[in-house]
C-alpha positions in Angstrom: -33.0 -39.8 -26.3 -32.8 -40.8 -22.7 -30.6 -39.1 -20.0 -28.3 -42.1 -19.9 -27.6 -41.8 -23.7 -27.0 -38.1 -23.2 -24.5 -38.6 -20.5 -22.7 -41.1 -22.5 -22.5 -38.9 -25.5 -20.4 -36.3 -23.9 -18.7 -34.9 -27.1 -19.0 -35.1 -30.9 -16.3 -33.9 -33.2 -17.8 -32.1 -36.4 -15.7 -34.2 -38.9 -17.9 -37.3 -37.8 -21.3 -35.5 -38.1 -23.3 -36.5 -41.1 -26.8 -35.9 -39.8 -28.7 -33.5 -37.6 -28.0 -34.9 -34.1 -29.1 -34.1 -30.7 -26.5 -34.2 -27.8 -25.9 -32.5 -24.6 -22.3 -31.7 -25.4 -20.7 -31.1 -28.8 -16.9 -30.5 -29.5 -16.8 -28.4 -32.6 -14.5 -26.3 -34.6 -11.5 -26.3 -36.8 -8.1 -26.4 -35.3 -7.1 -23.1 -33.9 -4.4 -21.8 -31.6 -7.0 -22.3 -28.8 -8.1 -25.6 -29.7 -11.8 -26.8 -30.2 -14.9 -25.0 -29.1 -16.9 -27.2 -26.5 -20.6 -26.4 -26.5 -23.0 -27.7 -23.8 -26.6 -27.2 -23.0 -30.1 -28.7 -22.2 -30.4 -29.0 -25.9 -27.5 -29.0 -28.5 -28.0 -29.4 -32.2 -25.5 -29.6 -35.0 -26.6 -28.7 -38.6 -24.3 -30.0 -41.1 -25.8 -28.2 -44.1 -25.0 -24.9 -42.5 -22.0 -26.1 -40.4 -23.7 -24.4 -37.4 -24.1 -25.7 -33.9 -27.0 -24.5 -31.6 -27.4 -24.8 -27.9 -30.4 -23.8 -25.6 -30.9 -23.9 -21.8 -28.1 -23.6 -19.3 -25.6 -23.1 -22.1 -21.8 -23.5 -21.4 -19.2 -22.8 -23.9 -15.3 -23.4 -23.7 -12.6 -22.1 -25.9 -9.0 -21.6 -24.7 -9.2 -19.6 -21.5 -12.6 -18.2 -22.3 -15.8 -19.4 -20.6 -19.4 -18.4 -21.5 -22.7 -19.1 -19.8 -25.8 -18.2 -21.7 -29.5 -19.0 -22.4 -29.0 -19.7 -26.1 -25.7 -19.8 -28.2 -24.8 -20.3 -31.8 -21.4 -21.3 -33.2 -20.7 -20.9 -36.9 -18.0 -23.4 -37.5 -16.5 -22.3 -40.8 -16.7 -18.7 -39.8 -15.2 -19.4 -36.5 -17.8 -16.9 -34.7 -19.9 -17.2 -31.7 -23.1 -15.6 -30.9 -24.8 -15.8 -27.3 -28.0 -14.4 -25.9 -29.1 -13.7 -22.4 -31.6 -11.4 -20.6 -31.6 -8.7 -17.9 -32.6 -11.3 -15.3 -30.3 -14.1 -16.9 -27.3 -12.3 -18.5 -24.6 -13.8 -20.4 -21.5 -14.4 -18.4 -18.1 -14.3 -20.0 -15.0 -15.4 -17.9 -11.4 -15.0 -18.9 -8.7 -15.3 -16.2 -9.9 -13.0 -13.2 -12.2 -10.9 -15.5 -15.9 -11.3 -15.5 -18.2 -9.6 -17.9 -22.1 -9.8 -18.2 -24.4 -8.6 -20.9 -27.5 -9.5 -22.9 -25.9 -10.3 -26.4 -22.4 -11.5 -27.3 -20.7 -11.7 -30.6 -17.2 -12.9 -30.9 -14.8 -13.8 -33.8 -12.6 -16.5 -32.6 -10.1 -16.0 -35.5 -9.6 -12.2 -35.3 -10.3 -11.9 -31.6 -12.8 -9.1 -32.2 -16.2 -9.1 -30.4 -18.8 -7.2 -28.6 -21.3 -7.4 -25.8 -24.4 -5.2 -25.3 -25.8 -3.9 -22.0 -22.5 -5.0 -20.5 -21.2 -5.2 -16.9 -17.6 -6.2 -16.0 -15.2 -6.3 -13.1 -11.5 -5.9 -13.7 -9.0 -6.9 -10.9 -7.3 -3.9 -9.3 -4.6 -3.8 -6.7 -7.0 -4.8 -4.0 -10.6 -5.7 -5.2 -12.1 -4.7 -8.5 -12.9 -1.9 -10.8 -16.4 -2.1 -12.4 -17.8 -0.9 -15.6 -21.5 -0.8 -16.1 -23.8 -0.2 -19.0 -23.5 0.5 -22.8 -21.7 -1.6 -25.3 -18.2 -3.2 -25.0 -16.0 -4.3 -27.8 -13.0 -6.5 -27.6 -9.8 -7.2 -29.6 -6.6 -9.1 -29.1 -3.9 -7.1 -27.5 -1.6 -7.6 -30.4 -4.1 -5.7 -32.7 -4.2 -2.7 -30.5 -1.8 -0.5 -32.5 -3.8 -0.8 -35.7 -7.2 -0.4 -33.9 -7.0 3.4 -33.4 -8.7 3.1 -30.0 -5.9 5.1 -28.3 -3.5 7.6 -29.6 -0.5 5.9 -27.8 -0.5 2.0 -27.2 1.1 0.7 -24.1 3.7 -2.0 -24.3 2.0 -5.4 -24.6 4.1 -6.6 -21.8 2.3 -4.2 -19.4 -1.1 -5.5 -20.2 -1.9 -8.7 -18.2 -4.4 -10.1 -20.7 -4.6 -11.3 -24.4 -7.5 -8.8 -24.8 -8.3 -5.1 -24.4 -11.8 -3.7 -24.1 -13.4 -0.6 -25.4 -16.7 0.6 -23.8 -19.1 3.1 -25.2 -21.6 5.1 -23.1 -20.7 3.4 -19.8 -19.6 4.2 -16.2 -16.6 3.3 -14.1 -16.4 2.8 -10.3 -14.7 0.8 -7.6 -17.9 0.6 -5.6 -19.7 -2.8 -5.9 -23.0 -1.4 -4.8 -26.0 -1.5 -7.3 -26.1 2.4 -6.9 -22.4 3.2 -6.4 -21.1 5.8 -4.0 -19.4 7.4 -6.9 -19.1 6.8 -10.6 -17.3 8.2 -13.7 -19.7 8.3 -16.7 -18.2 8.6 -20.1 -18.7 8.1 -23.9 -15.5 6.0 -24.2 -13.6 3.8 -21.8 -10.6 1.8 -22.9 -9.4 -1.0 -20.3 -6.0 -2.5 -20.4 -6.4 -5.4 -17.9 -3.8 -5.5 -15.2 -2.5 -2.1 -16.1 -4.7 0.9 -16.4 -8.1 2.2 -17.7 -8.5 5.6 -19.7 -11.8 7.4 -19.2 -12.5 9.9 -21.8 -13.6 13.4 -20.3 -15.8 11.7 -17.6 -18.8 13.2 -15.9 -18.4 12.8 -12.0 -21.4 11.5 -10.0 -21.9 11.0 -6.3 -24.6 8.5 -6.0 -27.0 9.7 -8.7 -26.0 13.3 -8.4 -23.9 15.0 -11.1 -21.0 17.2 -9.8 -19.1 18.3 -12.8 -17.5 17.2 -16.2 -13.8 16.6 -16.2 -12.0 18.3 -19.2 -9.3 15.8 -19.6 -8.9 12.1 -20.1 -8.8 10.4 -16.6 -6.4 7.5 -16.0 -7.3 4.9 -13.5 -4.4 2.6 -12.5 -5.0 -1.2 -12.1 -1.7 -1.8 -10.7 0.0 -0.5 -7.6 3.0 0.7 -9.6 1.0 3.6 -11.0 0.3 6.7 -9.2 -3.3 7.5 -8.7 -4.7 10.9 -9.8 -7.2 13.0 -7.8 -10.1 14.7 -9.7 -11.7 17.1 -7.4 -10.0 20.5 -6.1 -9.4 20.4 -2.3 -8.1 22.5 0.6 -4.7 22.5 2.2 -2.9 24.7 5.0 0.7 25.6 5.5 2.0 27.9 8.3 4.4 29.7 5.8 1.8 29.9 2.8 -1.5 30.0 4.5 -4.7 28.4 3.2 -4.6 26.9 -0.3 -6.6 25.1 -2.9 -5.2 22.5 -5.3 -6.0 20.6 -8.1 -4.2 18.2 -10.5 -4.2 14.9 -12.3 -2.3 12.7 -14.9 -2.3 13.2 -18.6 -0.9 11.6 -21.9 0.5 13.4 -24.8 1.7 10.9 -27.5 4.6 8.7 -26.0 4.8 11.2 -22.8 2.8 10.8 -19.7 2.8 12.9 -16.6 1.1 14.8 -14.0 0.2 18.4 -13.4 -0.8 20.2 -10.2 -1.8 23.7 -9.3 -2.1 25.6 -6.0 -3.3 29.0 -4.9 -2.2 30.0 -1.5 -3.8 32.8 0.6 -0.3 34.2 1.3 1.9 33.2 -1.6 -0.6 33.1 -4.5 0.0 30.8 -7.4 2.2 27.6 -7.4 2.4 24.8 -9.9 4.1 21.7 -11.1 4.3 20.0 -14.5 5.8 16.5 -14.7 6.6 14.5 -17.9 7.7 10.8 -18.1 8.9 8.9 -21.2 9.4 5.1 -20.7 12.3 3.7 -22.7 11.1 0.2 -21.7 9.4 -1.7 -18.7 12.3 -0.8 -16.3 13.8 2.4 -17.5 12.1 5.9 -17.7 13.3 9.4 -18.2 11.6 12.2 -16.5 11.5 16.0 -16.3 9.6 18.4 -14.1 9.2 22.1 -13.9 8.1 23.5 -10.4 7.2 27.0 -10.0 7.2 27.6 -6.1 8.1 29.8 -3.3 10.7 29.0 -0.8 11.1 30.3 2.9 14.9 30.4 2.7 15.2 33.1 0.2 11.7 34.4 0.2 11.4 34.2 -3.5 9.2 32.5 -6.2 10.9 31.0 -9.2 11.1 28.0 -11.6 12.8 25.0 -10.2 13.4 22.3 -12.9 14.4 18.7 -12.4 15.3 16.0 -14.9 17.0 12.6 -14.8 16.2 8.8 -15.3 15.0 6.1 -13.0 15.7 2.3 -13.3 13.6 -0.1 -11.4 13.2 -3.9 -12.2 11.4 -4.8 -9.1 14.7 -5.6 -7.3 17.4 -3.1 -8.2 16.6 0.6 -8.0 18.8 3.5 -9.5 18.1 7.1 -10.0 20.0 9.9 -11.7 18.9 13.4 -10.8 19.7 16.9 -11.8 17.9 19.8 -10.1 18.1 23.6 -9.8 17.1 25.6 -6.8 15.0 22.6 -5.5 12.7 23.3 -2.7 13.8 20.8 0.1 12.2 20.1 3.4 14.1 17.7 5.5 12.7 16.6 8.9 16.0 15.6 10.5 14.7 15.0 14.0 11.8 16.1 16.2 12.0 20.0 16.3 14.9 20.1 13.8 13.6 20.8 10.2 15.7 22.0 7.3 13.9 24.2 4.7 15.8 25.7 1.8 17.0 25.2 -1.6 19.4 22.5 -3.1 21.2 22.2 -6.5 22.0 18.6 -7.5 24.6 18.6 -10.5 23.8 15.6 -10.5 23.0 13.0 -7.8 23.1 9.3 -8.4 21.5 6.7 -6.1 21.6 3.0 -6.2 19.7 0.4 -3.9 20.2 -3.3 -4.0 17.3 -5.8 -3.8 15.9 -6.4 -0.5 17.3 -9.4 1.1 14.8 -11.5 3.4 16.2 -12.4 6.8 13.6 -15.0 7.8 15.3 -15.8 11.0 14.8 -12.3 12.5 11.7 -11.4 10.6 13.6 -8.6 8.8 14.6 -7.5 5.4 18.0 -5.7 4.5 19.0 -3.5 1.6 22.3 -1.7 0.8 22.4 1.9 -0.6 24.9 4.1 -2.4 24.8 7.6 -3.2 27.1 10.2 -5.1 26.4 13.8 -5.7 27.7 17.3 -6.5 25.7 19.9 -4.6 25.2 23.5 -4.1 23.4 24.8 -1.0 23.7 26.6 2.3 26.6 25.9 4.6 26.1 24.0 7.8 25.5 27.4 9.7 23.4 28.9 7.1 25.9 31.8 6.6 26.7 31.2 2.8 26.4 28.9 0.0 28.8 26.1 -0.7 29.6 23.6 -3.5 30.4 20.2 -2.1 30.8 16.7 -3.6 29.6 13.9 -1.4 29.7 10.1 -1.5 27.6 8.0 0.8 27.2 4.3 1.7 24.4 3.0 3.9 22.4 -0.2 4.9 19.0 -0.4 6.3 17.3 -3.3 8.1 13.5 -3.2 8.9 10.9 -5.7 10.1 8.0 -6.6 12.3 6.5 -9.6 14.0 3.4 -10.5 16.1 3.5 -11.8 19.6 0.0 -12.5 20.9 -2.0 -9.3 20.4 1.2 -7.3 20.3 3.2 -6.2 17.2 6.8 -5.2 17.7 8.4 -3.3 14.8 11.9 -2.0 14.2 14.2 -0.1 11.8 17.9 0.4 11.8 20.2 2.2 9.5 23.9 2.9 9.2 25.4 5.6 7.0 28.8 6.9 6.2 29.1 10.3 4.4 32.2 11.7 2.9 32.7 15.3 1.6 35.4 15.5 -1.0 37.4 18.6 -0.8 36.0 19.8 2.4 37.9 17.4 4.6 34.7 16.5 6.6 33.0 13.2 7.2 29.9 12.1 9.1 28.6 8.7 10.3 25.0 8.3 11.6 23.4 5.4 13.2 19.6 5.6 13.4 17.4 3.2 15.5 13.7 3.1 15.7 11.6 0.5 17.7 8.2 0.2 19.0 5.1 -1.7 19.9 1.4 -1.5 18.7 -1.5 -3.2 20.4 -5.2 -2.8 21.0 -7.5 -2.6 24.0 -11.0 -3.4 22.8 -11.6 -0.9 19.9 -8.7 1.4 20.9 -5.4 1.2 19.1 -2.0 2.1 20.6 1.5 2.5 19.3 4.6 3.6 21.2 7.8 4.3 19.3 11.3 5.3 20.5 13.7 7.0 18.0 17.3 7.5 18.5 20.1 9.0 16.3 23.8 8.9 17.1 26.1 11.2 15.0 29.9 11.3 14.7 31.6 14.1 12.6 29.9 17.0 10.7 28.7 18.0 7.2 29.6 21.3 5.5 26.1 21.5 4.3 23.0 22.5 6.3 20.5 20.1 4.8 22.2 16.9 5.8 24.0 18.2 8.8 22.6 15.8 11.5 23.0 15.9 15.4 22.2 13.4 18.1 18.6 13.1 18.9 16.2 10.9 20.9 12.4 11.2 20.9 9.4 9.3 22.0 6.1 9.1 20.1 2.8 7.9 21.5 -0.3 7.4 19.3 -4.0 6.5 20.2 -6.7 5.9 17.7 -10.3 5.3 18.8 -13.6 5.0 17.1 -16.1 7.9 17.2 -18.8 5.9 15.3 -18.9 3.0 12.9 -17.5 5.2 10.0 -15.5 7.8 11.9 -12.2 7.4 13.7 -10.0 9.9 15.6 -6.2 9.7 16.1 -3.9 11.7 18.4 -0.2 11.4 18.5 2.2 13.4 20.7 6.1 13.6 20.1 8.2 14.1 23.2 11.9 15.2 22.9 13.7 13.1 25.5 16.8 15.3 25.3 15.3 18.5 26.1 12.3 16.9 28.0 9.8 19.0 26.0 6.5 18.1 24.1 7.4 19.4 20.7 4.7 18.0 18.4 0.9 17.2 18.5 -0.7 15.4 15.4 -4.4 15.1 15.0 -6.3 13.0 12.4 -10.1 12.6 11.7 -10.7 9.6 9.5 -13.8 8.4 7.7 -14.4 5.0 5.9 -17.6 4.0 4.2 -16.6 0.3 4.6 -17.3 -0.1 0.8 -14.9 1.6 -1.6 -13.2 4.6 -0.1 -11.8 6.5 2.9 -10.3 9.7 3.8 -8.4 11.6 6.5 -8.3 15.2 7.6 -5.0 15.8 9.3 -3.4 18.6 11.4 0.2 18.9 12.6 0.9 21.4 15.4 4.6 22.1 15.8 5.1 23.3 19.4 8.7 24.4 18.9 9.9 27.9 18.0 9.9 27.0 14.3 6.1 26.8 14.4 6.0 24.5 11.4 2.3 23.9 11.4 0.5 22.2 8.5 -2.9 20.6 7.6 -3.9 18.4 4.8 -6.4 15.8 3.3 -5.7 12.2 2.2 -8.1 10.2 0.1 -7.7 6.5 -0.5 -9.7 4.3 -2.8 -9.8 1.0 -1.3 -9.1 -0.7 -4.7 -5.8 1.2 -4.9 -4.3 1.5 -1.3 -0.7 1.9 -2.5 -1.9 5.1 -4.3 -3.4 7.5 -1.8 -4.2 11.1 -2.9 -2.2 13.5 -0.9 -3.8 17.1 -1.1 -0.8 18.8 0.7 2.9 19.2 0.0 3.6 17.2 3.2 2.3 14.2 5.1 3.1 13.0 8.6 6.0 10.6 9.1 4.3 7.4 10.3 6.5 5.2 12.6 4.3 2.2 13.1 3.6 1.0 9.5 
């Protein structure tokens, strides 16, 4: 048949087919929830005797939100099954939403939702960019069939999975690096992907380029959403002036309906410390948690267990937290050169935050806060322990804008604290403002910070005082991959330089970056520390902090 006839014959429904016909597009299939299957190609044949449609050459197939490109394809109408073939140089392409999969052979049952692709490659949307799975065989089922599949011990809530399908990979690798030979990869016998939520890698082998490093003894969880915390795989070094040099390792875990994190430290001065966290989600917005922390505190010079437990509600707008803790290790940097280190009992503490209200006219957002708590801790002068009930109300406004090449930023908060039974109250106003700008490849930021305080607190950890400081930060490139940052903190009240902060950063401009940082406390407290921060570019909201502390950034 000529091209004109082929163009005019754009679609043919099976019910009207009585002979073997040749058309460039055929609409076939019994009525399903996704509608008919549309099959296109250079050559499309429907065989009525077997109720089968065949397509060859630049094949395109459409069903519901699924698109398939292939060299050859077969659709068995009565069985409602699809088969498609590709090659290494011209692979099958399957598109569903933002997900893209490639392979050499596709089998898909449209009725049950079950299917598989051999020699597969896929990209799954992450918070920023994609996570990539390469090689092996991938099977897929509908999300609603996950519980009965036996793929995982505990199935997540279907509302968390942003797809109608989930995927199981066998003998494959996972990475966030798009290069043909990725900078790093996790090779595993089994990988289960819940699009838009997470991927679970079964006991992966860790590779840098093509070099094997080690086998991880646990299942590794890769977040595909910014709400989940990422989990570091490799041990790393840290430094604290009180504890000395330390090595740490930790990650996430799952046990039935409980998920959590564990982390272990070994310090040259204080030996072993560790933390075990457990979370149980009641629903998408409410979770209960418990934590056992075994650590040393400088206040009493003792090492002990420090349990915490409570509940968190977060629906993306309202936020609430109920917390109990015993002998909690608390570090509060109240101002430049004024840091509280001690222990605190919360019996309990309740915190509530309203949604953020956008104030477009002044490029800002506003939130209101409320806190109530029953505490036991050191008195304001550090002489003895006190038990105090506290209620607090506050408001915080923050924002930024751009004026040419200069970015002003600001933050203002107002708090009122009332200490029941102690006869004390405290009001604080905190103001922070600054500018960031660039000169060539050199970035600058200048920040002024001021706190006014009226009244007193009977407790040491939240007893604030008037303060005023100025911070100057400079960042400059050392090469295409390396960047250096220096920041100084100047106390305007005492006219002393009280802090220097140094950071050496590396970015491969592909999939990851890391910072080595050191904070030099120039006050009598000598509160020095060093740490390492690793960020996968696909998950910028989930940096890996390999230290107990991180620098307070004022220019974000």
